[in-house]
C-alpha positions as CSV (number, residue, x, y, z in Angstrom):
1,M,174.5,227.4,208.5
2,T,177.5,229.2,209.8
3,Q,179.9,226.4,209.1
4,F,180.2,224.3,206.0
5,F,179.8,220.9,207.7
6,Q,177.7,222.1,210.6
7,L,174.9,219.7,209.8
8,S,172.7,219.2,212.8
9,A,172.4,220.1,216.4
10,R,173.2,216.5,217.3
11,G,174.4,215.0,214.1
12,V,177.6,217.0,213.7
13,L,178.8,215.6,217.1
14,L,177.3,212.1,216.7
15,S,180.3,211.1,214.7
16,A,182.6,212.5,217.3
17,A,180.9,210.4,220.0
18,L,181.5,207.3,217.8
19,L,184.9,208.5,216.7
20,A,186.8,205.7,218.3
21,A,184.9,203.2,216.2
22,S,186.9,204.3,213.2
23,V,190.6,204.4,213.9
24,T,192.4,207.7,214.0
25,S,196.0,208.6,214.6
26,S,195.5,210.2,218.0
27,Y,196.1,207.7,220.9
28,A,193.6,209.7,223.0
29,Q,190.9,208.5,220.6
30,L,191.5,204.9,221.6
31,G,188.5,205.2,223.8
32,I,190.0,204.0,227.0
33,G,190.6,206.0,230.2
34,R,193.2,208.7,229.8
35,P,196.7,208.4,231.5
36,V,197.3,209.4,235.1
37,G,197.6,213.1,235.6
38,R,194.9,214.1,233.1
39,Q,191.7,213.0,235.0
40,I,188.5,215.0,235.0
41,V,186.3,215.2,238.1
42,D,183.4,213.0,237.0
43,G,179.7,212.9,237.5
44,I,176.4,212.1,235.7
45,V,175.0,214.8,233.5
46,A,172.1,212.9,231.9
47,K,170.2,209.6,232.2
48,V,168.3,207.8,229.4
49,D,166.6,204.8,231.0
50,N,169.5,202.8,232.5
51,Q,172.0,204.6,230.3
52,I,174.1,207.4,231.7
53,V,176.1,210.3,230.2
54,L,179.2,211.1,232.2
55,R,180.7,214.6,232.5
56,S,184.0,213.2,231.4
57,D,182.4,212.0,228.1
58,L,181.1,215.5,227.4
59,E,184.3,217.3,228.4
60,N,186.5,214.9,226.4
61,L,184.5,215.5,223.2
62,Y,184.5,219.3,223.9
63,A,188.3,219.2,224.2
64,Q,188.5,217.3,220.9
65,E,186.4,220.0,219.2
66,Q,188.7,222.6,220.7
67,A,191.7,220.9,219.3
68,R,190.1,220.5,215.9
69,A,189.1,224.2,215.8
70,E,192.8,225.1,216.0
71,G,192.2,228.4,217.9
72,K,189.1,229.4,216.0
73,P,186.1,230.5,218.1
74,L,183.7,227.6,219.0
75,P,179.9,228.0,218.9
76,P,178.6,229.1,222.4
77,D,176.2,226.2,222.6
78,L,178.7,223.6,221.7
79,R,178.4,221.7,225.0
80,C,174.7,221.5,224.4
81,R,175.2,220.0,221.0
82,I,177.6,217.5,222.4
83,L,175.2,216.6,225.1
84,Q,172.3,216.2,222.6
85,S,174.6,213.9,220.5
86,L,175.5,211.8,223.5
87,A,171.8,211.7,224.6
88,L,170.9,210.4,221.1
89,N,173.6,207.7,221.4
90,K,172.2,206.6,224.8
91,L,168.7,206.6,223.4
92,L,169.9,204.4,220.5
93,L,171.3,202.0,223.1
94,A,168.1,202.1,225.2
95,K,165.9,201.4,222.2
96,A,168.2,198.7,220.9
97,E,167.8,196.9,224.2
98,T,164.0,197.2,223.9
99,D,164.0,196.1,220.3
100,S,166.4,193.3,220.9
101,V,169.0,194.7,218.5
102,V,172.3,193.0,219.2
103,V,175.8,192.5,217.7
104,E,177.6,189.2,217.7
105,D,180.4,188.7,220.2
106,S,182.7,187.8,217.4
107,Q,182.1,191.2,215.7
108,V,182.9,192.9,219.0
109,K,186.1,190.9,219.3
110,N,187.2,191.5,215.7
111,E,186.7,195.2,216.1
112,L,188.5,195.3,219.5
113,D,191.4,193.3,218.1
114,R,191.6,195.5,215.0
115,R,191.7,198.7,217.1
116,M,194.3,197.4,219.5
117,A,196.5,196.1,216.8
118,Y,196.4,199.4,215.0
119,F,197.3,201.4,218.0
120,V,200.1,199.0,219.0
121,Q,201.5,199.5,215.5
122,Q,201.1,203.3,215.6
123,I,202.8,203.8,219.0
124,G,205.5,201.2,218.2
125,S,204.9,198.3,220.7
126,E,202.5,196.9,223.3
127,K,205.0,198.1,226.0
128,K,204.8,201.7,224.8
129,L,201.0,201.6,224.7
130,E,200.9,200.2,228.2
131,E,203.3,202.9,229.4
132,Y,201.2,205.6,227.7
133,Y,198.0,204.5,229.5
134,N,199.8,203.2,232.6
135,K,197.8,199.9,232.3
136,P,198.5,196.4,230.9
137,I,197.1,195.5,227.5
138,K,194.5,193.1,229.0
139,Q,193.1,195.8,231.2
140,L,192.9,198.2,228.3
141,K,191.0,195.7,226.2
142,D,188.6,194.9,229.1
143,E,187.9,198.6,229.5
144,L,187.5,199.2,225.8
145,R,185.3,196.1,225.1
146,I,182.0,197.6,226.5
147,Q,182.6,200.8,224.6
148,V,183.2,198.9,221.3
149,K,180.1,196.9,221.8
150,D,178.0,200.0,222.5
151,Q,179.4,201.8,219.4
152,L,178.6,198.8,217.2
153,V,175.1,198.6,218.5
154,Q,174.6,202.4,218.0
155,Q,175.9,202.1,214.5
156,K,173.5,199.2,213.8
157,M,170.6,201.2,215.1
158,Q,171.7,204.2,213.0
159,D,171.8,202.0,209.9
160,E,168.3,200.8,210.6
161,I,167.0,204.3,210.9
162,A,169.0,206.2,208.2
163,G,170.9,203.5,206.3
164,K,168.8,203.7,203.2
165,V,168.8,207.5,202.9
166,S,170.3,208.9,199.7
167,V,170.6,212.3,197.9
168,T,169.9,213.3,194.4
169,P,172.0,215.8,192.3
170,R,169.2,218.3,192.8
171,E,169.4,218.0,196.6
172,V,173.2,218.4,196.4
173,R,172.8,221.6,194.5
174,Q,170.1,222.9,196.9
175,F,172.4,222.1,199.8
176,Y,175.2,224.0,198.2
177,N,173.0,227.0,197.5
178,R,172.0,227.2,201.1
179,I,175.5,227.7,202.3
180,P,176.3,231.5,202.7
181,K,179.0,232.5,200.3
182,D,181.1,233.8,203.1
183,S,180.9,230.5,204.8
184,L,182.2,228.4,201.9
185,P,185.5,226.8,203.0
186,Y,188.7,227.7,201.3
187,Y,190.6,224.6,200.4
188,S,194.4,224.4,200.4
189,T,196.2,222.4,197.7
190,E,194.6,219.0,197.2
191,V,195.9,216.1,195.3
192,E,194.5,212.8,194.0
193,V,197.0,209.9,194.4
194,G,196.6,206.4,193.1
195,Q,198.6,203.4,194.2
196,I,199.1,199.8,193.2
197,I,200.5,197.6,195.9
198,K,202.1,194.2,195.6
199,I,202.8,192.3,198.8
200,A,206.2,190.5,198.9
201,K,205.7,186.8,198.5
202,T,207.2,184.6,201.1
203,N,209.8,182.2,199.9
204,S,209.7,178.5,200.6
205,K,212.7,178.6,203.0
206,A,211.0,181.2,205.2
207,K,207.8,179.1,205.3
208,Q,209.7,176.0,206.2
209,A,211.5,177.8,209.0
210,T,208.2,179.1,210.4
211,Q,206.6,175.7,210.2
212,A,209.5,174.1,212.0
213,K,209.4,176.7,214.8
214,L,205.6,176.0,215.3
215,N,206.2,172.2,215.3
216,D,208.9,172.7,217.9
217,L,206.4,174.7,220.0
218,R,203.8,171.9,219.5
219,A,206.3,169.3,220.8
220,R,206.9,171.5,223.8
221,I,203.2,171.7,224.6
222,L,202.7,168.0,224.1
223,A,205.6,167.5,226.5
224,G,203.8,169.4,229.2
225,E,204.5,173.2,228.7
226,D,201.6,175.6,229.0
227,F,200.0,176.7,225.7
228,A,199.0,180.1,227.0
229,T,202.5,180.9,228.3
230,L,204.1,180.0,224.9
231,A,201.4,182.0,223.1
232,K,202.1,185.1,225.1
233,Q,205.8,184.7,224.4
234,F,205.8,183.7,220.7
235,S,202.4,184.5,219.0
236,Q,202.4,187.3,216.5
237,D,198.7,187.9,216.8
238,P,198.7,191.1,219.0
239,G,194.9,190.7,219.6
240,S,195.1,187.3,221.3
241,A,198.7,186.8,222.4
242,V,198.2,188.9,225.6
243,E,195.3,186.5,226.5
244,G,197.4,183.3,225.9
245,G,196.2,183.0,222.4
246,Y,192.5,182.8,223.4
247,L,190.1,183.8,220.6
248,G,186.8,183.2,222.3
249,F,183.7,181.7,220.7
250,F,183.0,181.9,216.9
251,K,180.2,180.5,214.8
252,R,180.8,178.5,211.6
253,R,182.0,180.6,208.6
254,E,183.1,183.5,210.9
255,L,186.8,182.5,210.7
256,V,189.0,181.8,207.6
257,P,188.1,178.4,206.2
258,E,191.5,176.8,206.8
259,Y,191.5,177.7,210.5
260,E,187.9,176.6,211.0
261,A,188.3,173.3,209.2
262,A,191.3,172.4,211.3
263,A,189.7,173.5,214.6
264,L,186.5,171.5,214.0
265,R,188.5,168.3,213.4
266,L,189.8,168.5,217.0
267,E,188.4,167.3,220.2
268,P,188.5,169.7,223.2
269,G,192.1,170.0,224.5
270,Q,193.6,168.5,221.3
271,L,196.3,170.3,219.2
272,S,196.1,170.7,215.5
273,P,199.1,170.2,213.1
274,V,200.5,173.4,211.7
275,V,197.8,175.2,209.6
276,E,198.5,177.8,207.0
277,S,196.1,180.7,206.3
278,Q,196.3,184.1,204.7
279,F,197.5,185.4,208.0
280,G,200.4,183.0,208.4
281,F,200.8,179.7,210.2
282,H,198.7,178.6,213.2
283,L,199.0,176.1,216.0
284,I,195.4,175.6,217.2
285,Q,193.9,174.1,220.3
286,L,190.2,173.5,220.6
287,I,188.8,174.5,224.0
288,E,185.1,173.9,223.8
289,R,182.1,173.4,221.5
290,K,178.8,175.0,222.4
291,G,176.0,174.4,219.9
292,D,177.0,175.9,216.6
293,S,179.9,177.8,218.2
294,F,183.4,176.8,219.2
295,S,186.2,178.4,221.1
296,T,189.9,178.1,220.4
297,R,193.3,179.4,221.2
298,H,196.2,179.7,218.8
299,I,199.8,180.6,218.2
300,L,200.3,182.6,215.0
301,L,203.7,183.0,213.4
302,K,204.3,184.9,210.2
303,P,207.1,183.9,207.8
304,E,209.7,186.7,207.2
305,T,210.0,188.1,203.7
306,G,213.4,188.6,202.2
307,T,215.1,190.8,199.6
308,A,214.4,188.2,196.8
309,D,210.6,188.3,197.6
310,A,210.4,192.1,197.4
311,T,212.5,192.1,194.2
312,E,210.0,189.7,192.5
313,A,207.1,192.0,193.5
314,A,209.0,195.1,192.2
315,Q,209.7,193.4,188.9
316,E,206.0,192.6,188.5
317,L,205.1,196.2,189.3
318,A,207.7,197.6,186.9
319,K,206.2,195.6,184.0
320,L,202.7,196.8,185.0
321,R,204.0,200.4,185.1
322,R,205.4,200.1,181.6
323,R,202.1,198.8,180.3
324,I,200.3,201.8,181.9
325,M,202.7,204.3,180.5
326,A,202.4,202.7,177.0
327,D,198.6,203.2,177.3
328,S,197.9,199.5,176.9
329,V,196.0,199.5,180.2
330,T,194.6,202.3,182.4
331,F,195.9,202.8,185.9
332,A,192.4,202.2,187.3
333,K,192.0,198.8,185.6
334,A,195.6,197.8,186.5
335,A,194.9,198.7,190.1
336,K,191.6,196.8,190.2
337,D,193.1,193.7,188.6
338,N,196.5,193.6,190.3
339,S,196.7,195.6,193.5
340,D,196.9,193.6,196.7
341,D,195.1,196.5,198.5
342,K,191.5,195.8,197.6
343,T,190.2,199.1,199.2
344,S,192.1,201.4,196.9
345,G,192.1,198.9,194.1
346,G,188.3,198.9,194.0
347,N,188.5,202.7,193.8
348,G,190.6,202.7,190.6
349,G,193.7,202.8,192.8
350,L,192.9,206.1,194.3
351,I,193.6,206.6,198.0
352,A,190.5,207.8,199.9
353,N,190.3,210.7,202.2
354,R,189.4,209.2,205.5
355,T,187.5,212.3,206.6
356,D,185.0,212.6,203.8
357,G,185.5,209.5,201.7
358,S,186.5,211.6,198.6
359,S,189.6,211.0,196.6
360,Y,190.9,214.5,197.3
361,L,193.8,214.6,199.9
362,P,194.9,217.9,201.5
363,L,198.6,218.3,200.7
364,D,199.4,219.5,204.2
365,K,197.9,216.4,205.8
366,L,199.4,213.8,203.5
367,D,201.4,210.8,204.8
368,P,205.0,212.2,204.7
369,A,206.1,209.1,202.6
370,I,203.6,210.1,199.9
371,F,204.2,213.9,200.3
372,F,207.9,213.8,199.7
373,T,207.5,211.4,196.8
374,I,204.9,213.4,194.8
375,D,206.3,216.8,195.8
376,T,208.4,217.0,192.6
377,M,206.1,214.9,190.4
378,K,204.2,216.2,187.4
379,V,200.5,215.3,187.1
380,G,200.0,212.0,185.3
381,S,203.5,210.6,186.2
382,I,204.0,207.3,187.9
383,T,206.8,206.4,190.3
384,P,209.0,203.4,189.8
385,P,208.3,200.6,192.4
386,L,209.0,201.9,196.0
387,P,209.4,199.8,199.2
388,Y,206.3,199.9,201.4
389,R,204.9,198.4,204.6
390,T,201.2,197.6,204.9
391,D,199.1,198.7,207.8
392,D,199.3,195.1,209.2
393,G,203.1,195.1,208.9
394,K,203.7,193.1,205.7
395,D,206.6,194.0,203.4
396,A,205.4,195.2,200.1
397,V,206.2,197.4,197.0
398,R,204.0,200.0,195.4
399,I,203.8,202.5,192.6
400,L,202.2,205.9,193.0
401,W,200.3,207.9,190.4
402,L,199.7,211.6,190.7
403,K,196.3,212.0,189.1
404,S,195.6,215.6,189.9
405,N,197.0,218.6,191.7
406,N,194.3,221.2,192.5
407,P,195.4,224.7,193.6
408,P,193.9,226.4,196.6
409,H,190.3,227.5,195.9
410,Q,187.0,228.3,197.5
411,A,184.5,225.4,197.4
412,N,182.3,225.2,194.3
413,I,179.8,222.8,192.9
414,T,182.0,221.8,189.9
415,D,185.3,220.9,191.5
416,D,183.9,219.8,194.9
417,Y,180.7,217.9,194.0
418,Q,181.9,214.8,195.8
419,K,182.5,216.6,199.1
420,L,179.2,218.5,198.8
421,A,177.3,215.2,198.1
422,A,178.8,213.6,201.1
423,A,177.9,216.6,203.3
424,A,174.4,216.7,201.9
425,L,173.9,213.0,202.6
426,E,175.2,213.4,206.1
427,E,172.8,216.3,206.7
428,K,169.8,214.2,205.4
429,K,170.8,211.2,207.6
430,N,171.1,213.4,210.6
431,K,167.7,214.9,209.9
432,A,166.3,211.3,209.9
433,L,168.0,210.7,213.2
434,D,166.7,214.0,214.6
435,E,163.1,213.0,213.7
436,W,163.6,209.6,215.2
437,F,165.0,211.2,218.4
438,L,162.0,213.5,218.7
439,K,159.6,210.6,218.1
440,N,161.2,208.2,220.6
441,R,162.5,210.3,223.4
442,G,159.1,210.3,225.1
443,T,159.2,206.5,225.3
444,V,162.1,206.5,227.7
445,Y,163.0,208.0,231.1
446,L,165.1,211.1,230.4
447,E,166.7,213.2,233.1
448,V,169.2,216.0,232.7
449,D,171.4,217.7,235.3
450,P,170.0,221.1,236.2
451,E,173.2,222.7,234.8
452,Y,172.2,221.6,231.3
453,T,168.4,222.1,231.4
454,G,168.9,225.1,229.1
455,C,170.0,222.6,226.4
456,N,166.3,221.8,225.8
457,L,166.7,218.0,225.6
458,L,163.3,217.7,227.3
459,N,161.4,220.2,225.2
460,S,159.5,219.6,222.1
461,S,161.8,221.6,219.9
462,L,165.6,221.6,219.8
């Protein structure tokens, strides 16, 4: 084990092959074809039944590993490891087809919309995203849809194979003891930061204005204007607006209750009155019923928040901050009971490291808004309420708590148990996947380009 998180010949790259399934900040990770001028001469390097591995897939992942290495030497057999990882992914897909393992279309659509909305927000607008890829949003979504479905199927297969794997404290210590001392990573300064977020409430005037605008659009549609055209122009749902508001088919209980109840009261082609949900206000048109499923299109408008709304949220947080500082409630309990961010709230308010799931955040990779806030804070202190915008664009206010500030150090079992446990678990899961690969690869047709026969995908030992 020459690197701390080098877990498995295939496993260490398996997550890279599925990287686009969990959103990252690099637009190249969107999982769609790259912009003009950066194309790779393509070809097939492996076949697993009717699944293929393209040279571009392999080279893209190799380039990602190069960028992640930041100039450090890469293992000489890295391309083989990537190919093994990709072959495992394709085997997962081939066996999923044989075993009739599927994911619902609604799950694919939700993941696709989530990913597209995130990248639109990160790059600034749909227009900028289209310019970056030199393709319209609809084409980007069409190209990404198959990849998203494959990734979700692969993940479902992985969960069936290794989802119940766990590690004991003894196994974590054994994992740590196997790491050569000269290979233990040296961590830069890490911090633990807690947050409590309150989303600004929408005042009644803003709600009334939004409802009035939707009622105006409803009247225009009833007067003969095209729903899809108006949805493209006005809807604030980035996932469906580009498709004229079309959401596709969903089964009962897959959409928020208010939306579903309104939609199912309609006849095909009929318009709903204005409907309020947690996402804003909707104008819904039922398109078709098919068994237990139904398809709709909608126009979503979100009421604008104002200064008074944010002030009310700030006052609420200021009171909560005083209670925490007076020791009448812990930050963790206050976050669990009051934060509008359920992810961090369920973790005692602590912001999770997206890389390893721990609560330790490298100082040099912090969100600048957090970095410049905590830079002069003492451990244990809490900020006054600060303006904040959520990932989905809502106005909010939050307080930040600096729980710990850990100086640079070499990894050890006491301070870094959480990281070591996560790495040990990943190693054990990858071992289960390795064993499954060896057991099942003989059940499918497997062919590798002669250039990569040295990678031993066809041999009994890897």
